[in-house]
C-alpha positions as a Markdown table, in Angstrom:
| # | Residue | x | y | z |
|---|---|---|---|---|
| 1 | Met | 11.3 | -23.3 | 1.8 |
| 2 | Ile | 9.1 | -23.0 | -1.2 |
| 3 | Lys | 5.8 | -25.0 | 0.6 |
| 4 | Ser | 6.1 | -22.4 | 3.9 |
| 5 | Ser | 6.2 | -19.6 | 1.4 |
| 6 | Gly | 3.2 | -20.3 | 0.5 |
| 7 | Leu | 1.8 | -20.4 | 3.6 |
| 8 | Leu | 2.8 | -16.6 | 3.7 |
| 9 | Phe | 0.7 | -15.7 | 0.6 |
| 10 | Ser | -2.6 | -17.8 | 0.8 |
| 11 | Ser | -5.6 | -16.5 | 3.0 |
| 12 | Ser | -7.1 | -18.8 | 5.6 |
| 13 | Val | -10.4 | -16.9 | 5.1 |
| 14 | Phe | -13.5 | -18.1 | 3.5 |
| 15 | Arg | -16.5 | -16.0 | 2.5 |
| 16 | Gln | -20.2 | -18.0 | 2.8 |
| 17 | Ser | -21.4 | -17.8 | -1.0 |
| 18 | Ala | -24.6 | -19.4 | -2.5 |
| 19 | Ser | -22.7 | -22.9 | -3.3 |
| 20 | Gly | -20.9 | -22.4 | 0.8 |
| 21 | Leu | -17.6 | -21.6 | 1.8 |
| 22 | Thr | -15.3 | -20.6 | -0.8 |
| 23 | Pro | -11.9 | -19.4 | -0.3 |
| 24 | Val | -10.0 | -16.1 | -0.6 |
| 25 | Phe | -7.0 | -15.6 | -2.1 |
| 26 | Gly | -4.6 | -13.0 | -1.6 |
| 27 | Thr | -2.7 | -12.1 | 1.5 |
| 28 | Pro | -4.5 | -12.3 | 4.7 |
| 29 | Gln | -4.9 | -9.1 | 6.3 |
| 30 | Gly | -2.8 | -9.0 | 9.1 |
| 31 | Gly | -0.6 | -11.3 | 8.1 |
| 32 | Val | 3.0 | -11.2 | 8.2 |
| 33 | Ile | 4.2 | -10.5 | 4.4 |
| 34 | Ser | 1.7 | -7.9 | 3.4 |
| 35 | Pro | 3.1 | -4.6 | 5.6 |
| 36 | Leu | 6.6 | -6.1 | 3.1 |
| 37 | Leu | 4.4 | -6.3 | 0.0 |
| 38 | Ala | 3.1 | -2.9 | 1.0 |
| 39 | Asn | 5.6 | -1.1 | 1.8 |
| 40 | Leu | 7.7 | -2.6 | -1.5 |
| 41 | Phe | 4.4 | -1.2 | -3.8 |
| 42 | Leu | 4.7 | 2.3 | -2.1 |
| 43 | His | 8.0 | 2.6 | -2.3 |
| 44 | Met | 7.9 | 1.9 | -6.6 |
| 45 | Val | 5.1 | 3.3 | -7.2 |
| 46 | Phe | 4.5 | 6.6 | -4.4 |
| 47 | Asp | 8.2 | 6.9 | -3.7 |
| 48 | Lys | 9.1 | 7.5 | -7.7 |
| 49 | Trp | 5.9 | 9.1 | -8.1 |
| 50 | Met | 7.2 | 12.1 | -5.7 |
| 51 | Glu | 10.9 | 11.7 | -6.7 |
| 52 | Lys | 10.0 | 12.5 | -10.1 |
| 53 | His | 7.3 | 14.8 | -10.5 |
| 54 | Phe | 7.9 | 16.4 | -7.1 |
| 55 | Ala | 11.6 | 16.6 | -6.6 |
| 56 | Asp | 11.8 | 19.4 | -4.4 |
| 57 | Cys | 8.2 | 18.6 | -2.2 |
| 58 | Pro | 10.1 | 16.5 | 1.2 |
| 59 | Phe | 7.9 | 14.1 | 2.5 |
| 60 | Glu | 8.4 | 11.0 | 4.9 |
| 61 | Arg | 6.8 | 7.5 | 4.9 |
| 62 | Tyr | 6.2 | 5.4 | 7.1 |
| 63 | Ala | 4.7 | 2.1 | 6.2 |
| 64 | Asp | 1.3 | 3.4 | 4.9 |
| 65 | Asp | 1.5 | 6.7 | 6.7 |
| 66 | Ile | 2.6 | 9.4 | 4.5 |
| 67 | Ile | 3.3 | 13.1 | 5.5 |
| 68 | Val | 4.0 | 15.8 | 2.5 |
| 69 | His | 5.9 | 19.1 | 3.4 |
| 70 | Val | 4.8 | 21.9 | 1.3 |
| 71 | Lys | 4.7 | 25.3 | 1.4 |
| 72 | Asn | 1.3 | 26.9 | 0.8 |
| 73 | Glu | -2.0 | 26.1 | 0.5 |
| 74 | Lys | -1.8 | 26.0 | -3.7 |
| 75 | Trp | 1.1 | 23.3 | -3.7 |
| 76 | Ser | -0.9 | 20.9 | -1.7 |
| 77 | Val | -4.0 | 21.1 | -4.4 |
| 78 | Ser | -1.4 | 20.6 | -7.1 |
| 79 | Ile | -0.1 | 17.4 | -5.4 |
| 80 | Asn | -3.5 | 16.4 | -4.1 |
| 81 | Pro | -6.2 | 18.2 | -6.3 |
| 82 | Asp | -9.3 | 16.1 | -4.5 |
| 83 | Thr | -7.7 | 17.8 | -1.2 |
| 84 | Phe | -9.6 | 20.8 | -1.3 |
């Protein structure tokens, strides 16, 4: 089990460097574990942040797609000042 779970977290992608091919570590893009880890991260960071700072602002999240429902433009800028 431990040996097979290591396959989920290792990347089989190699990057060309001056010294030859070097492995790229981390979760491989498109791997089966990547969406799970992203979902856990977004739940612990984004969902909890929204609950704490904008409890009266409803939102939906599916994987990494997020829709935040705001009442007006002023409210949307207060959530994300880089929007406008």
